[in-house]
C-alpha positions as CSV (number, residue, x, y, z in Angstrom):
1,M,-34.0,92.8,-6.6
2,N,-30.8,94.9,-6.6
3,L,-27.7,93.8,-8.4
4,T,-25.9,92.6,-5.3
5,K,-28.7,90.3,-4.3
6,K,-28.9,88.9,-7.9
7,K,-25.2,88.1,-7.8
8,A,-25.6,86.3,-4.4
9,A,-28.5,84.2,-5.6
10,L,-26.7,83.2,-8.8
11,S,-23.6,82.2,-6.8
12,A,-25.8,80.1,-4.5
13,L,-27.3,78.3,-7.5
14,V,-23.8,77.6,-9.0
15,L,-22.6,76.3,-5.7
16,I,-25.6,73.9,-5.3
17,A,-25.0,72.7,-8.9
18,M,-21.3,72.0,-8.1
19,I,-22.1,70.1,-4.9
20,A,-24.6,68.0,-6.8
21,T,-22.2,67.2,-9.5
22,A,-19.4,66.3,-7.1
23,S,-21.6,63.8,-5.1
24,A,-22.9,61.8,-8.1
25,A,-21.0,58.6,-9.2
26,I,-21.4,55.3,-11.1
27,L,-20.4,52.3,-8.9
28,E,-18.2,49.5,-10.4
29,Y,-19.2,47.0,-7.7
30,Y,-21.2,46.8,-4.4
31,G,-18.5,44.8,-2.5
32,Q,-15.8,42.1,-2.8
33,I,-15.2,38.7,-1.4
34,Q,-11.7,37.3,-1.7
35,T,-11.4,33.5,-1.2
36,T,-8.0,31.6,-1.1
37,V,-8.4,27.9,-1.9
38,N,-5.6,25.4,-1.5
39,V,-6.4,22.4,-3.8
40,K,-4.7,19.1,-3.1
41,Q,-4.0,16.6,-5.8
42,A,-7.0,14.3,-6.2
43,V,-5.0,11.1,-6.5
44,L,-1.5,10.2,-5.1
45,L,0.9,7.7,-6.6
46,D,2.9,5.8,-3.9
47,G,1.9,8.6,-1.5
48,K,3.5,11.3,-3.6
49,D,2.1,14.2,-5.6
50,Y,3.2,15.6,-9.0
51,T,5.9,17.8,-7.4
52,E,7.7,14.6,-6.3
53,M,7.6,12.9,-9.7
54,P,9.0,11.0,-11.4
55,I,9.5,7.9,-9.2
56,T,12.7,6.4,-10.6
57,E,14.3,3.0,-10.3
58,T,17.1,1.1,-12.1
59,V,16.9,-2.7,-12.6
60,N,19.4,-5.0,-14.1
61,V,18.0,-8.0,-16.0
62,A,19.0,-10.2,-19.0
63,G,17.0,-10.8,-22.2
64,G,14.1,-13.2,-21.6
65,E,13.7,-12.3,-17.9
66,S,10.8,-10.5,-16.3
67,F,10.1,-8.8,-13.0
68,C,7.3,-6.9,-11.2
69,R,7.3,-3.8,-9.0
70,Y,4.7,-2.9,-6.4
71,H,2.9,0.5,-6.4
72,W,-0.3,2.0,-5.1
73,L,-2.8,4.8,-5.8
74,K,-4.8,6.6,-3.2
75,S,-7.8,8.9,-3.9
76,Q,-7.9,12.0,-1.8
77,T,-11.1,13.3,-3.2
78,S,-14.8,12.8,-2.3
79,V,-15.9,12.0,-5.9
80,P,-15.2,9.0,-8.1
81,V,-12.1,9.3,-10.4
82,T,-11.6,7.3,-13.6
83,L,-7.9,6.8,-14.4
84,T,-5.8,5.3,-17.1
85,I,-2.1,4.4,-17.4
86,E,-0.1,5.2,-20.5
87,T,3.3,3.7,-21.1
88,N,6.1,5.0,-23.3
89,I,9.1,2.7,-24.1
90,E,12.3,3.9,-25.7
91,P,14.2,3.1,-27.8
92,N,12.4,0.0,-29.1
93,P,9.0,-0.9,-27.6
94,D,9.1,-4.3,-29.4
95,G,11.6,-5.6,-27.0
96,V,9.4,-5.1,-23.8
97,T,6.0,-6.1,-22.6
98,V,4.4,-4.1,-19.8
99,E,1.4,-5.3,-17.9
100,Y,-0.5,-3.7,-15.0
101,C,-2.0,-6.1,-12.4
102,K,-4.0,-6.2,-9.2
103,C,-2.7,-8.3,-6.3
104,G,-4.8,-11.4,-5.8
105,E,-4.8,-13.7,-2.7
106,L,-2.5,-16.6,-2.0
107,L,-4.5,-19.5,-0.6
108,L,-2.7,-22.3,1.1
109,G,-4.3,-25.6,2.1
110,S,-3.3,-28.3,4.5
111,L,-1.2,-30.1,1.9
112,D,0.9,-27.1,1.2
113,F,2.7,-27.5,4.6
114,N,5.6,-29.6,5.8
115,Y,4.6,-31.2,9.1
116,R,6.7,-32.7,11.9
117,D,4.0,-35.4,12.1
118,P,2.9,-36.1,8.6
119,D,-0.2,-37.9,9.9
120,V,-1.6,-34.8,11.7
121,K,-2.1,-32.2,9.0
122,Y,-3.8,-29.8,11.4
123,V,-3.5,-26.5,9.3
124,K,-6.9,-25.9,7.8
125,G,-5.7,-23.0,5.6
126,V,-3.7,-19.8,5.3
127,K,-4.7,-16.8,3.2
128,L,-2.3,-14.0,2.3
129,S,-3.6,-10.7,0.9
130,I,-2.8,-7.0,0.7
131,T,-5.2,-4.4,2.0
132,E,-4.4,-0.7,2.3
133,G,-0.7,-1.3,2.1
134,V,-0.7,-4.0,4.7
135,A,0.1,-7.7,4.1
136,I,-2.3,-9.9,6.1
137,W,-1.9,-13.6,6.9
138,I,-5.1,-15.3,8.1
139,I,-4.3,-18.7,9.7
140,D,-6.9,-21.3,10.6
141,L,-6.3,-24.6,12.3
142,N,-8.4,-27.8,12.3
143,G,-9.3,-28.2,16.0
144,S,-10.7,-31.7,15.4
145,L,-7.2,-32.9,14.5
146,I,-5.5,-31.4,17.5
147,S,-8.1,-32.1,20.1
148,G,-6.5,-31.7,23.6
149,H,-3.8,-29.3,22.4
150,W,-2.6,-26.9,25.0
151,S,-0.4,-24.6,23.0
152,T,-0.6,-23.2,19.5
153,G,0.9,-20.2,17.7
154,A,2.0,-18.8,14.3
155,Q,5.2,-16.9,13.5
156,L,6.4,-15.3,10.4
157,L,10.1,-15.3,9.5
158,V,11.0,-12.3,7.3
159,K,14.4,-11.6,5.7
160,T,15.1,-8.2,4.2
161,P,18.4,-6.8,2.9
162,S,18.9,-4.9,6.2
163,K,17.6,-7.4,8.8
164,T,16.0,-10.7,9.6
165,Y,13.1,-10.8,12.0
166,T,10.3,-12.9,13.4
167,F,6.8,-11.8,14.3
168,G,3.7,-13.5,15.6
169,I,2.1,-15.5,18.5
170,S,4.8,-17.5,20.2
171,P,3.8,-20.2,22.7
172,G,5.7,-19.9,25.9
173,A,6.2,-16.1,25.8
174,P,4.8,-14.1,28.7
175,S,3.3,-11.5,26.5
176,Q,2.0,-11.5,22.9
177,P,2.7,-10.7,20.1
178,V,6.4,-11.4,19.9
179,Y,8.9,-9.5,17.7
180,K,12.6,-10.5,17.6
181,E,15.5,-9.7,15.3
182,F,18.4,-12.0,14.3
183,V,21.5,-10.2,15.5
184,H,25.2,-11.4,15.5
185,G,24.1,-15.0,14.8
186,A,21.5,-15.2,17.5
187,W,17.9,-14.2,18.2
188,S,17.4,-11.2,20.4
189,S,15.1,-11.0,23.4
190,P,11.6,-9.8,22.5
191,L,11.7,-6.2,21.2
192,P,9.0,-3.6,21.0
193,V,6.6,-4.4,18.2
194,P,7.2,-2.0,15.3
195,S,4.4,0.5,14.7
196,G,1.7,-0.9,12.4
197,M,2.4,-4.6,13.0
198,E,-0.6,-6.3,14.6
199,A,-1.6,-9.8,15.6
200,V,-5.1,-11.2,16.3
201,G,-5.2,-14.3,18.5
202,T,-3.4,-15.6,21.5
203,V,-1.7,-18.8,22.6
204,N,-3.8,-21.9,22.0
205,D,-6.3,-20.2,19.6
206,E,-7.2,-21.9,16.3
207,H,-7.5,-18.6,14.4
208,F,-4.7,-16.0,13.9
209,E,-4.3,-12.9,11.9
210,L,-0.8,-11.4,11.4
211,K,-0.5,-8.0,9.8
212,I,2.7,-6.3,8.6
213,P,2.8,-3.0,6.7
214,L,4.6,-3.3,3.3
215,D,7.1,-0.7,4.5
216,Y,8.6,-3.6,6.6
217,L,8.6,-6.0,3.7
218,C,10.6,-4.1,1.1
219,E,12.7,-6.5,-0.9
220,A,11.7,-9.2,1.6
221,K,11.3,-12.9,1.5
222,W,9.2,-14.8,4.1
223,S,8.3,-18.1,5.6
224,I,5.7,-19.2,8.2
225,N,5.8,-21.6,11.1
226,I,2.6,-22.8,12.8
227,E,3.0,-24.6,16.1
228,A,0.7,-27.0,18.0
229,S,1.5,-29.0,21.1
230,W,-0.3,-31.6,23.2
231,A,0.0,-32.5,26.9
232,G,2.0,-35.7,27.1
233,H,3.9,-35.1,23.9
234,S,7.5,-34.0,23.9
235,G,8.1,-30.7,22.1
236,S,6.0,-28.8,19.7
237,Y,4.5,-30.1,16.5
238,W,5.1,-27.7,13.7
239,A,3.8,-27.0,10.2
240,R,6.0,-25.0,7.9
241,Y,5.7,-23.2,4.6
242,P,7.3,-23.4,2.1
243,M,7.7,-27.1,2.1
244,T,11.5,-26.8,2.5
245,W,12.2,-24.5,5.4
246,S,15.3,-23.1,3.8
247,G,13.3,-21.9,0.9
248,W,12.1,-18.3,0.7
249,Y,9.2,-16.7,-1.1
250,D,10.0,-13.3,-2.8
251,F,8.0,-10.4,-1.6
252,T,9.8,-7.9,-3.8
253,N,8.0,-9.0,-6.9
254,L,5.0,-10.3,-5.0
255,T,5.5,-13.7,-6.7
256,S,3.9,-15.1,-3.6
257,L,0.5,-13.7,-4.8
258,P,-1.5,-14.4,-7.9
259,L,-1.8,-11.4,-10.1
260,E,-5.0,-10.3,-11.9
261,P,-4.7,-8.0,-15.0
262,L,-5.9,-4.5,-14.3
263,T,-8.6,-3.4,-16.7
264,I,-7.7,0.0,-18.2
265,P,-9.3,2.5,-17.7
266,F,-10.4,1.9,-14.1
267,A,-12.2,3.8,-11.4
268,L,-11.3,4.8,-7.9
269,E,-14.1,5.5,-5.5
270,A,-14.0,8.4,-3.0
271,G,-11.0,7.7,-0.7
272,E,-10.3,4.3,-2.2
273,R,-6.8,2.8,-2.3
274,L,-5.6,0.5,-5.1
275,D,-2.5,-1.7,-4.6
276,F,-1.1,-2.8,-8.0
277,V,2.1,-4.0,-9.7
278,I,3.7,-3.2,-13.0
279,C,5.2,-6.3,-14.6
280,Y,8.0,-6.0,-17.2
281,K,8.9,-8.9,-19.6
282,F,11.9,-8.6,-21.9
283,N,12.3,-10.4,-25.3
284,L,15.1,-12.9,-25.5
285,L,16.8,-10.7,-28.1
286,A,16.4,-7.5,-26.1
287,V,19.7,-5.8,-25.2
288,G,20.8,-2.3,-24.1
289,T,19.2,0.3,-21.9
290,Y,15.4,0.8,-22.0
291,T,13.6,3.8,-20.6
292,I,10.1,2.9,-19.6
293,I,7.7,5.7,-18.4
294,S,4.3,4.8,-17.1
295,T,2.0,7.8,-16.6
296,V,-1.1,7.7,-14.4
297,K,-3.6,10.3,-15.7
298,P,-7.4,11.0,-15.8
299,S,-9.2,9.0,-18.4
300,S,-10.7,11.3,-21.0
C-alpha cells in the first residue's frame, strides 16, 4: 500500500473514532414528571384558614362575671384528625378560667310554657339543638288534648341588634312558611324567606321543625309562640316560652343550651363539623386587660 493510501486509511480510522466518541453519553435521567399540588388546610376554624388568623374580639366584663362565645371547626380532609386546643393567658392566668364545651340540647316540656288556657297544656315538647351551624327547633303537640282543632302553628320571635323578625308556620296565612320584620313600630307584610331558613309542617299539623342558620342569630334573643284553635272557640289558644312573654333568651352566649365539657384532645372524622363554645370566667379580684389566645392545633 502506497503512502497516500495509508494516510487515507489512517484518517478514516481517526474519523470513525471521533464519531464514536462524540455519540457516547451518560444519561442523568430517563424523563421528568412535574406535578403541581394545591393543598388546602385540613381543618377550618369559623370557616377561615390560617391566612385569616387570628380571629379577634373585644369584650367588656367586670370581675366575677363570665361569658361564652360560639365557634366551629370543619374538617376538609378525608382522614380522621385529632386536635387539641392550647390557651395562653396574659398577664395573669390565675384571674381567668377558660373552658371548652360542646352545645347540648335544650329540652322543654309542657310545664315550661305559659298557656292562654292553663287547663289545656297541649305542647308535648320542644327540642332546640345546633347541627351544622343551624339552630333547629322541633315542636310536638299533644293531639289528644286538642282533639277537633282546626288550626295550629309555631312561630319564633327573634331580636338581633339590627332587626326583629318572626319566622314559622302561621295559621291564616295563604302560604307557608311566613317571615316578617318589625319595621317602624309595625309588622311588615310577609317577606321572602331568607336563604337557609326552613320549616317542616303546615297549618294544623302536630309536628313542626323550624330551622334558622346561626348567621341570622348573631347576638340574638328569642322566644316561641305555639298556636292551637278549635271550631266554636273565639280566637287562638297559645302557648308561649319563656313563661313571661317579655322575657328573652340569649343566643349570643348560647345560655339557652346546656353545655357539655369538650374532652381534649378530640377527634374530627372525615368531613365532620364540630360546633363548640369557649367560656371565660373571671375572678372577683381580676382587673385590667387580659389577652387570651386559644390555638387549635393537631394533637401530637
